[in-house]
C-alpha positions in Angstrom: 0.0 0.0 0.1 1.3 3.5 -1.0 0.3 6.7 1.1 1.2 9.4 -1.6 -1.2 11.9 0.1 -0.3 15.6 -0.2 0.9 17.5 2.7 -1.1 20.7 2.8 1.7 22.8 4.6 4.5 21.4 2.5 2.6 22.3 -0.7 2.0 25.5 0.7 5.3 26.5 1.3 6.1 25.3 -2.1 3.6 27.2 -3.9 4.3 30.6 -2.2 7.7 30.8 -3.5 6.5 32.2 -6.7 3.8 34.6 -5.5 1.1 35.3 -8.0 -1.1 38.4 -7.5 -3.8 39.5 -9.4 -5.6 43.0 -9.8 -8.2 41.5 -12.0 -9.0 38.8 -14.4 -9.0 40.3 -17.6 -7.4 39.2 -20.7 -6.4 40.9 -24.1 -8.7 39.1 -26.5 -11.2 41.1 -28.8 -14.3 39.3 -29.9 -15.9 39.7 -33.6 -18.7 42.4 -33.2 -21.4 39.8 -33.9 -20.3 37.9 -30.6 -19.3 40.9 -28.5 -22.2 40.0 -25.8 -20.6 36.6 -24.9 -17.9 38.7 -22.9 -20.8 40.1 -20.5 -22.8 36.7 -20.5 -19.6 35.0 -19.4 -19.2 37.4 -16.5 -22.4 36.5 -14.7 -23.2 32.9 -13.7 -26.7 33.4 -15.1 -25.6 31.4 -18.0 -24.6 28.3 -15.9 -28.1 27.5 -15.2 -29.6 28.1 -18.5 -29.1 25.1 -21.2 -29.1 27.7 -24.0 -26.4 29.7 -21.9 -24.1 26.7 -21.7 -24.6 25.8 -25.4 -23.6 29.1 -26.5 -19.9 28.5 -25.5 -20.0 24.7 -25.9 -21.1 24.8 -29.4 -18.0 26.5 -30.8 -15.7 23.7 -29.7 -17.2 21.1 -27.4 -13.7 19.2 -26.9 -11.9 22.6 -25.9 -14.9 23.5 -23.7 -14.5 20.3 -21.7 -10.5 20.9 -21.8 -11.2 24.3 -19.8 -13.4 22.4 -17.6 -16.5 24.5 -18.6 -14.7 27.8 -17.7 -16.4 30.5 -20.2 -13.4 32.7 -19.4 -10.9 30.5 -20.2 -12.6 29.1 -23.2 -12.9 32.6 -24.8 -9.1 33.1 -24.1 -8.0 29.9 -25.7 -10.4 29.6 -28.6 -9.0 30.0 -32.1 -9.8 33.2 -33.7 -10.9 31.2 -37.1 -13.8 29.3 -35.2 -14.9 32.6 -33.6 -15.2 34.2 -37.1 -16.7 31.2 -38.5 -19.8 31.6 -35.7 -19.7 35.3 -36.2 -20.6 34.4 -39.9 -23.1 32.1 -38.8 -26.5 33.9 -38.9 -28.4 31.0 -37.2 -25.6 31.1 -34.2 -25.8 35.1 -34.0 -29.7 35.0 -33.8 -29.6 32.5 -31.0 -27.0 34.7 -29.1 -28.8 37.6 -29.5 -32.2 36.2 -28.3 -30.0 34.8 -25.2 -28.6 38.3 -24.4 -32.2 39.9 -24.8 -33.5 37.6 -22.3 -30.5 37.7 -20.0 -30.8 41.6 -20.2 -34.7 41.6 -19.3 -33.9 39.1 -16.5 -31.3 41.8 -14.8 -33.7 44.5 -15.3 -36.9 43.1 -14.4 -37.1 43.6 -10.7 -40.2 42.1 -8.9 -40.0 42.0 -5.3 -37.2 44.5 -4.2 -39.4 47.5 -4.3 -42.0 45.5 -2.1 -39.5 44.1 0.4 -38.1 45.7 3.4 -35.8 43.0 4.7 -32.4 43.1 3.2 -30.4 40.1 3.9 -26.7 39.4 4.1 -25.8 35.9 3.7 -22.8 34.6 4.9 -20.9 31.1 4.1 -17.5 29.9 4.1 -17.8 28.2 0.6 -19.8 28.8 -2.3 -20.4 26.2 -5.4 -21.8 28.3 -8.1 -20.4 26.5 -11.0 -17.2 24.1 -11.2 -15.6 27.1 -13.0 -15.3 28.7 -9.7 -13.8 26.2 -7.6 -14.5 27.9 -4.0 -16.4 24.7 -2.7 -15.7 21.0 -1.3 -19.1 19.8 -1.1 -22.7 19.9 0.0 -22.7 23.0 2.0 -21.2 25.0 -0.8 -23.4 23.6 -3.3 -26.4 24.4 -0.9 -25.3 28.1 -0.9 -24.8 28.3 -4.5 -28.4 27.2 -5.0 -29.4 29.4 -2.4 -28.2 32.2 -4.3 -29.8 31.3 -7.7 -33.2 30.9 -6.1 -32.9 34.2 -4.3 -31.9 35.8 -7.8 -34.9 33.9 -9.7 -37.3 35.2 -6.9 -35.7 38.6 -6.8 -34.7 38.7 -3.4 -32.6 41.6 -2.0 -29.7 39.6 -0.7 -26.0 40.0 -0.8 -23.6 37.2 -0.3 -20.3 37.3 1.6 -17.4 34.5 1.4 -13.6 34.1 1.0 -12.0 33.1 -2.3 -9.3 30.4 -1.8 -6.2 30.7 -3.8 -5.8 27.0 -4.0 -9.3 26.0 -3.2 -10.0 22.4 -2.5 -8.0 19.5 -3.3 -8.1 17.8 -6.9 -8.3 14.1 -6.7 -6.4 11.2 -8.5 -6.4 7.6 -7.7 -3.2 5.8 -8.2 -3.1 2.4 -9.9 -3.0 0.8 -6.5 -6.3 2.5 -5.4 -4.8 5.2 -2.9 -6.1 8.5 -3.1 -3.7 11.5 -3.9 -4.4 15.0 -3.7 -3.2 18.1 -5.7 -4.1 21.9 -5.7 -4.6 24.2 -8.5 -3.8 28.1 -8.1 -6.9 29.9 -9.3 -4.9 32.9 -10.0 -3.1 31.2 -12.9 -6.9 30.8 -14.4 -9.4 33.3 -15.7 -12.3 33.4 -13.2 -15.8 35.5 -13.7 -14.4 37.8 -11.1 -14.2 41.5 -11.2 -12.3 43.6 -8.4 -14.5 45.7 -6.2 -13.5 49.7 -6.4 -14.7 52.4 -4.9 -16.1 55.9 -6.4 -12.4 56.9 -6.7 -11.5 53.6 -8.6 -9.6 52.6 -5.6 -9.6 48.9 -4.8 -11.9 48.2 -1.8 -10.0 46.3 1.0 -10.5 45.5 4.7 -8.2 45.0 7.5 -8.5 42.4 10.4 -6.3 42.2 13.4 -4.3 38.9 13.1 -1.3 37.8 14.9 -0.5 41.1 16.3 -0.8 43.0 12.9 -3.3 44.3 10.3 -4.0 41.9 7.5 -5.5 43.3 4.5 -8.1 41.6 2.5 -9.3 42.6 -1.0 -12.5 42.2 -2.5 -13.6 40.3 -5.6 -17.4 40.5 -7.0 -19.1 37.5 -8.6 -22.3 37.9 -10.2 -25.1 35.3 -9.7 -27.9 36.5 -11.8 -29.2 39.4 -9.6 -27.3 38.6 -6.7 -23.9 39.9 -5.6 -21.2 37.6 -4.2 -18.4 39.3 -2.5 -15.2 37.1 -1.9 -12.4 38.3 0.5 -8.9 37.3 -0.5 -6.0 38.0 1.7 -3.3 37.3 -1.1 -2.3 40.8 -1.2 1.5 42.0 -1.9 1.5 43.9 1.4 0.8 41.0 3.5 3.2 38.8 5.0 3.8 35.3 3.2 1.9 33.6 5.9 -0.8 36.1 5.8 -1.4 35.7 2.0 -2.0 32.0 2.7 -4.7 32.8 5.4 -7.1 32.2 2.3 -4.9 29.8 0.7 -6.9 26.5 0.9 -10.7 25.7 2.0 -10.6 23.7 5.3 -7.0 23.4 5.1 -4.1 24.3 7.5 -3.9 24.2 11.3 -6.4 25.4 14.0 -4.9 29.1 14.3 -5.3 28.8 10.5 -9.0 28.0 10.7 -9.8 30.8 13.4 -8.1 33.5 11.4 -9.8 32.5 8.1 -13.1 32.7 10.1 -12.2 36.1 11.6 -11.7 37.2 7.8 -15.2 35.8 7.0 -17.2 37.0 9.9 -15.2 40.2 10.8 -14.1 41.1 7.4 -17.2 40.6 5.8 -19.3 43.0 8.0 -16.6 45.5 7.6 -16.8 45.0 3.7 -20.5 45.5 3.7 -20.1 48.8 5.9 -17.6 50.2 3.3 -20.1 49.1 0.2 -22.7 51.3 2.2 -24.8 48.2 2.5 -27.1 47.8 5.6 -28.6 44.6 5.9 -31.6 44.2 8.4 -30.7 40.5 8.4 -27.4 38.6 8.6 -27.9 34.8 7.9 -24.9 32.7 9.2 -25.2 29.8 7.0 -23.1 27.3 9.5 -20.9 28.4 12.3 -18.0 29.3 10.2 -19.2 32.8 10.1 -19.9 33.3 13.7 -17.6 35.9 14.5 -19.8 38.3 12.4 -21.7 38.5 15.5 -18.8 39.7 17.6 -18.0 42.2 15.1 -21.5 43.6 15.0 -21.4 44.0 18.9 -18.3 45.8 19.1 -19.9 48.2 16.3 -22.8 48.6 18.4 -20.9 49.4 21.4 -18.9 51.8 19.7 -21.8 53.6 18.6 -23.6 53.4 21.9 -20.8 54.1 24.5 -23.3 53.9 27.3 -24.5 50.3 26.4 -23.4 47.2 28.3 -22.2 43.9 26.5 -25.6 42.5 27.3 -27.4 45.4 25.4 -25.2 44.7 22.5 -26.1 41.0 22.5 -29.9 41.8 22.4 -29.3 44.3 19.4 -27.3 41.7 17.5 -29.6 39.1 18.3 -32.8 40.9 16.6 -30.6 41.0 13.6 -28.9 37.6 13.2 -30.2 34.1 12.1 -28.3 30.9 12.1 -28.4 27.6 10.2 -26.5 24.7 11.4 -25.9 21.6 8.9 -24.0 19.3 11.5 -25.8 16.8 13.5 -23.0 15.7 15.7 -21.1 17.9 18.1 -17.5 16.7 16.7 -18.5 17.9 13.3 -19.0 21.6 14.3 -16.0 23.9 14.6 -14.3 23.9 18.0 -11.1 25.6 19.4 -8.9 25.2 22.3 -9.2 28.3 24.5 -5.8 29.3 24.7 -5.4 29.4 20.9 -8.5 31.3 20.5 -7.5 33.8 23.1 -4.2 34.4 21.2 -5.9 35.0 18.0 -8.0 38.0 19.4 -6.4 41.1 20.6 -7.1 42.1 24.2 -8.1 45.4 22.6 -10.9 43.7 20.8 -12.2 41.9 23.9 -12.0 44.8 25.8 -14.0 47.0 23.4 -16.7 44.3 24.0 -16.8 45.3 27.5 -16.3 41.8 28.7 -13.4 39.9 30.2 -11.6 37.1 28.5 -13.2 34.4 30.7 -16.7 36.1 29.7 -15.5 35.9 25.9 -14.3 32.3 25.9 -17.7 31.3 27.5 -19.5 32.6 24.6 -18.5 29.5 22.8 -19.1 26.9 25.6 -22.2 24.8 25.8 -21.3 23.8 29.2 -20.7 27.3 31.2 -19.5 25.3 34.3 -16.7 23.8 32.1 -13.7 26.3 32.0 -11.8 23.6 29.7 -14.2 23.2 27.3 -13.4 24.2 23.6 -14.8 27.3 22.3 -17.4 26.0 19.8 -18.7 28.1 16.9 -22.1 26.6 16.9 -22.8 27.5 20.6 -21.5 31.1 19.7 -24.1 31.3 17.0 -26.9 30.0 19.0 -26.4 32.3 21.7 -25.8 35.4 19.5 -28.8 34.9 16.8 -32.4 35.2 17.2 -33.4 32.2 15.5 -31.5 28.8 14.8 -32.6 25.9 12.5 -31.6 22.6 11.0 -31.8 21.7 7.5 -34.5 18.9 7.7 -37.3 18.1 10.2 -35.2 15.3 11.6 -32.2 17.3 11.8 -33.9 20.0 13.8 -34.9 17.5 16.2 -31.3 16.0 16.6 -30.0 19.4 16.8 -32.3 20.3 19.7 -31.3 16.8 21.6 -27.6 17.9 20.7 -27.7 21.4 21.9 -30.3 20.8 25.0 -27.2 21.3 27.2 -26.9 24.8 26.5 -30.3 25.5 28.2 -30.3 24.0 31.6 -33.4 25.4 32.7 -35.3 23.4 30.0 -36.9 20.2 31.1 -36.7 18.4 27.6 -35.3 19.0 23.9 -38.6 19.7 22.3 -38.2 23.4 24.0 -34.8 24.0 22.7 -35.2 27.0 20.2 -34.0 25.3 17.2 -36.4 24.9 14.4 -35.8 23.4 10.8 -36.2 24.5 7.1 -35.5 21.5 4.9 -32.8 21.9 2.1 -33.7 22.4 -1.4 -31.8 22.2 -4.7 -32.0 24.6 -7.8 -34.4 22.9 -10.5 -32.9 24.9 -13.4 -29.4 23.9 -12.5 -30.0 20.4 -11.9 -32.6 19.1 -14.2 -31.3 17.9 -17.4 -31.6 19.9 -20.5 -33.4 17.0 -22.2 -35.9 16.9 -19.5 -36.1 20.7 -19.4 -36.9 20.8 -23.3 -39.6 18.0 -22.5 -41.1 20.2 -19.8 -41.2 23.1 -22.1 -42.8 21.4 -24.8 -45.4 19.5 -22.6 -46.0 22.2 -19.7 -44.8 25.6 -21.0 -41.8 27.8 -21.2 -42.9 28.8 -17.5 -42.4 25.2 -16.4 -40.2 26.4 -13.6 -42.7 28.5 -12.2 -45.5 26.1 -12.1 -43.0 23.7 -10.2 -43.7 26.3 -7.2 -47.4 25.2 -7.5 -47.2 21.6 -6.3 -50.8 20.7 -7.3 -50.5 22.1 -11.1 -47.0 20.4 -11.1 -48.2 16.9 -10.4 -51.0 16.9 -12.9 -48.7 18.4 -15.8 -46.2 15.7 -14.8 -48.8 13.0 -14.9 -50.1 14.0 -18.1 -46.7 13.5 -20.0 -46.8 10.2 -21.8 -44.8 7.3 -20.2 -42.8 6.7 -23.5 -41.5 10.2 -23.6 -40.4 10.0 -20.0 -38.5 6.8 -20.7 -36.9 7.9 -23.9 -35.4 11.0 -22.2 -34.1 9.0 -19.2 -32.5 6.4 -21.6 -30.8 9.1 -23.8 -29.5 10.7 -20.6 -28.3 7.3 -19.3 -26.6 6.8 -22.8 -24.8 10.0 -22.2 -23.7 9.1 -18.7 -22.2 5.7 -20.1 -20.3 7.8 -22.8 -18.9 10.0 -20.1 -17.9 7.1 -18.0 -16.1 5.5 -21.0 -14.2 8.4 -21.6 -13.3 9.4 -18.0 -12.1 5.8 -17.0 -9.9 5.2 -20.2 -6.3 5.2 -19.4 -3.1 4.3 -21.2 -1.6 3.0 -18.3 -3.4 0.9 -15.7 -0.5 -0.5 -13.7 -0.3 -4.1 -12.7 -3.9 -4.7 -11.5 -7.3 -4.0 -12.6 -9.2 -1.3 -10.5 -12.5 0.3 -11.3 -11.0 4.0 -12.0 -9.2 3.1 -15.1 -9.5 0.5 -18.1 -7.2 0.5 -21.2 -10.2 -0.3 -23.2 -13.6 1.0 -22.2 -15.7 0.2 -25.4 -17.7 -2.6 -23.6 -17.9 -0.9 -20.1 -21.4 -0.4 -19.1 -24.6 -0.8 -21.1 -28.0 1.2 -21.0 -30.0 -1.7 -20.7 -28.7 -2.7 -17.2 -29.9 -1.4 -14.0 -27.5 1.4 -12.7 -27.2 2.5 -9.5 -25.3 5.8 -8.5 -23.6 6.3 -5.1 -21.6 9.5 -4.9 -20.7 11.5 -1.6 -17.7 12.4 0.7 -16.0 9.3 1.9 -16.4 9.1 5.8 -17.1 6.5 8.0 -20.6 7.2 8.9 -21.4 7.4 5.0 -21.0 4.0 5.2 -19.4 2.9 1.9 -18.5 -0.4 3.0 -21.9 -1.3 3.8 -22.6 -2.5 0.2 -19.8 -4.9 0.4 -20.7 -6.4 4.1 -21.8 -9.5 2.0 -19.7 -9.6 -1.3 -20.8 -13.1 -2.5 -24.5 -11.7 -2.4 -23.5 -8.6 -3.9 -21.4 -10.3 -7.0 -24.7 -12.7 -7.5 -26.7 -9.7 -8.6 -24.0 -7.9 -10.5 -23.5 -11.4 -12.5 -26.9 -12.4 -13.0 -27.4 -13.3 -16.8 -30.9 -12.0 -17.0 -31.2 -9.2 -14.4 -27.7 -7.7 -13.9 -26.8 -4.5 -11.7 -24.0 -2.0 -12.4 -22.7 0.7 -10.0 -21.2 4.0 -10.5 -19.2 5.4 -7.5 -17.7 9.0 -7.1 -16.4 10.9 -3.8 -13.5 12.3 -2.2 -11.8 11.2 1.2 -10.5 14.2 3.3 -6.7 14.2 2.8 -6.0 13.3 6.8 -8.6 10.8 6.9 -6.6 7.6 6.6 -9.3 5.2 7.2 -11.6 6.8 4.4 -8.6 6.3 2.1 -8.5 2.8 3.0 -12.3 2.5 2.5 -11.6 3.7 -0.9 -8.7 1.7 -1.8 -10.6 -1.4 -1.0 -13.4 -0.4 -3.2 -11.0 0.0 -5.9 -9.3 -3.3 -5.7 -12.4 -5.7 -5.7 -11.4 -8.2 -8.2 -13.0 -11.6 -8.1 -13.9 -13.9 -10.9 -17.0 -11.8 -11.7 -18.3 -9.2 -14.1 -17.1 -6.5 -11.2 -14.7 -4.8 -13.2 -17.0 -4.3 -16.2 -19.9 -3.4 -14.2 -18.6 -1.1 -11.7 -16.8 2.2 -12.0 -15.2 5.0 -9.8 -15.1 8.7 -11.3 -12.2 10.5 -9.9 -12.2 14.1 -8.8 -16.3 14.4 -7.8 -17.5 17.8 -8.6 -20.3 19.5 -10.0 -19.9 18.5 -13.5 -19.4 14.9 -12.6 -22.6 15.2 -10.2 -24.7 16.5 -13.4 -23.9 13.4 -15.5 -24.6 11.3 -12.6 -27.8 12.5 -10.9 -29.3 12.9 -14.4 -28.3 9.6 -15.6 -28.7 6.7 -13.2 -31.7 4.5 -12.6 -31.3 4.4 -8.6 -29.6 6.9 -6.3 -28.3 5.2 -3.2 -27.7 6.6 0.4 -26.8 4.4 3.2 -25.6 6.9 6.0 -25.9 6.0 9.9 -28.9 7.3 11.3 -29.5 10.2 12.4 -26.2 11.5 11.0 -27.1 12.8 7.7 -28.4 16.4 8.2 -30.3 16.6 4.8 -28.7 14.9 1.7 -29.1 17.1 -1.4 -27.8 15.0 -4.2 -31.0 12.5 -3.6 -33.1 15.4 -4.3 -31.0 16.2 -7.7 -31.5 12.7 -8.7 -35.1 12.5 -7.9 -36.1 15.6 -10.2 -34.3 13.7 -13.0 -36.6 10.6 -12.5 -34.1 8.6 -10.6 -35.6 6.6 -7.9 -34.0 7.0 -4.4 -32.9 4.0 -2.5 -32.1 5.5 0.8 -31.9 4.9 4.6 -34.7 6.9 6.3 -32.5 9.7 7.4 -32.4 13.5 6.5 -34.7 14.7 3.7 -35.6 11.1 2.6 -38.2 10.7 5.9 -40.0 13.7 4.6 -39.9 12.7 0.9 -40.5 9.0 0.8 -44.2 8.2 0.1 -44.0 4.5 -0.6 -44.2 5.0 -4.3 -41.4 7.7 -5.6 -38.4 5.4 -4.3 -37.3 2.6 -2.0 -36.5 2.7 1.8 -33.4 0.8 3.4 -34.0 -0.3 6.9 -36.7 1.5 9.1 -36.6 4.1 12.3 -35.7 1.5 14.9 -32.8 2.0 17.3 -30.0 0.1 18.4 -26.2 -0.2 18.4 -24.0 0.7 15.6 -23.3 -3.1 15.1 -27.1 -3.9 15.1 -28.0 -1.1 13.1 -25.3 -1.9 10.4 -26.3 -5.7 10.3 -30.1 -4.9 10.1 -29.5 -2.2 7.3 -27.4 -4.4 5.2 -29.6 -7.3 5.2 -32.3 -4.6 4.3 -30.2 -3.1 1.3 -29.7 -6.4 -0.2 -32.9 -7.9 0.3 -34.9 -4.6 -1.0 -32.4 -4.9 -4.1 -33.2 -8.5 -4.7 -37.0 -8.6 -4.1 -38.2 -5.1 -4.9 -35.7 -2.7 -6.9 -34.4 -5.5 -9.5 -37.8 -7.0 -10.3 -39.7 -3.6 -10.6 -37.0 -2.3 -13.1 -36.8 -5.4 -15.4 -40.6 -5.9 -15.4 -42.1 -4.9 -18.9 -45.4 -4.7 -20.4 -46.2 -5.8 -23.7 -45.1 -2.5 -25.6 -41.6 -3.1 -24.0 -41.8 -0.3 -21.4 -41.2 -0.9 -17.6 -44.7 0.7 -17.1 -44.4 0.1 -13.2 -40.9 1.7 -12.9 -42.0 4.7 -15.2 -45.1 5.3 -12.9 -42.3 5.4 -10.0 -40.2 7.8 -11.9 -43.4 10.3 -12.6 -44.3 10.0 -9.0 -40.8 11.0 -8.2 -40.6 14.1 -10.5 -44.3 15.1 -9.4 -44.0 14.7 -5.7 -40.2 15.5 -4.7 -39.5 18.4 -7.4 -41.8 20.9 -5.7 -41.2 19.9 -2.1 -37.4 20.0 -2.4 -36.8 22.8 -4.8 -34.6 25.9 -3.4 -37.1 28.4 -4.4 -39.5 26.6 -1.8 -36.5 26.7 0.6 -35.7 30.4 -0.2 -39.4 31.2 0.6 -39.5 29.2 3.8 -36.4 31.4 5.0 -37.9 34.4 3.8 -41.5 33.8 5.3 -40.5 31.8 8.7 -36.5 33.3 9.3 -35.8 36.5 7.5 -39.2 38.1 8.3 -40.2 36.2 11.1 -39.8 37.3 14.7 
């Protein structure tokens, strides 16, 4: 076994020896006049959730588009002049571009709600998954934040988002020949991003300063436009900062404890200072996860400076009236917490004094148990104390969170009284529903199908009216597309000494669209139970090898660079190599990102999820699959408890309790038996016309019931009505 994982600190030192500073992301390229609109379109991520917008770039040169990883700024820089002028002379293409540009401009100019709303929202998050061309996310939290912004844009809410720009982002995954995960990092400042520098009225760069390690650290601001929404990202890679301070925003979730603390100071405190410099006065600050909780301390300090006679208690009352908090983690160990001594060293005595509290009182703000002076400082307890509202991201997660944080409320008799509610997550339908299905919905429902989704009754009726054959044919075409993607991504010239499911010298016979295809893609972590499927390998391989009703699996996901257990799980998965069809009916797709996710959720027949209950806070990937007609095959946890109706997918296990060992054994048996007795027979049962009518009925039920219930439009509307404007 090799352990060729990248050491973040060593790589950071290597990378900083040649500092790269960017004042902008402009490049010297003149477009033909008929194509001039492509420049403005590429600067706003609106194009990314419009199939026509994506096609405007891809259709120039599909191969180059993929080589540029679907980044329109890089694409416009690299595409040949001949290809551009060929398109400029193509009247049909120029008309398509003009039509899209007019719709884009109308979208930006028509403001439907801002004049009616008195609530202005500032949304803080440590990561944003807007599109893979802005690699500023690691997984579910970032994708959720990106979908939140897109729905806020579509609903025209007065929301401003704040985050950090990570120079090296999150790691890129490569699996070695022997199945061991390797990590590498790309420097985003060597790329071309759809970001513009934020400048003031005099044209000077807008910066903020945060006191860190005994000195003032400067962060510059960048603007990403997400439809009608402005996303401001702070970046400490500024020439006036020291080498170590430039790397504060170096890696997403990288570095040591101190690095995490100072990152979150720049996000929370620097984010508030940036909004003030820009003249933005939010009425609500939404802390999406605890990473931004230091913003509440900045707001308290700000209030006390303006009201010198006020006490810290008065400042807390004022801050609480403005702040709301969403927790995404169902276990205390998953919440950021820091050693008291290290935290104290990261905050100056002057800052704590300005809050009119002692250092002990300052540290107590982050403790769940106030009687324990040794307890680590937790960002979630800080956020709960300093916000008027706290919520989980599913009904079950709200319940789990109330039990988890009951210890903060010793005067309460039971967890039910803990002031933590829930707003179930959702996903952005136009981003995640395949263009083929969007086209089908446009033809059968109307161009305003995405608005009808918000009306669940009308939506269900419209979906049920679509002919079965149309649903099935669209799905089969998407499945064929997935298989083509799999064959290309797993093809390798050198596959080492043994077969592994992530690389093949010959992929022409890999997978078939006539075979039941199950997708499993998520972070590799112990509680996700990647190995549950393999607990009875002979039983699994019997299903894979069945001559008449076989099953094939597609896997994707990353293990944290420092999680050796997760890496071992991944390596064992790669190396299964029995005298069976496993190596031809199972694949692993490296470097799971938004683009990989789109192929998977749009092309598989079944989306599998087997977390250990109740550790799945929500689980948004299953929502994306459901909107594309894939049937969820999942443990009853997170969102699936609310979504499953007995017809729109399949359940694994039940809600009974037990030890981890008992639950693992029970859930494994349920997984196998449900596959054997329900999922496989339903998929392979066809009527006289050759259609799997029972399966299609379930697909339509999934699309009809789950799309409106778990759309981010519904989620954002819930936040607006119940959290932002609620009291």
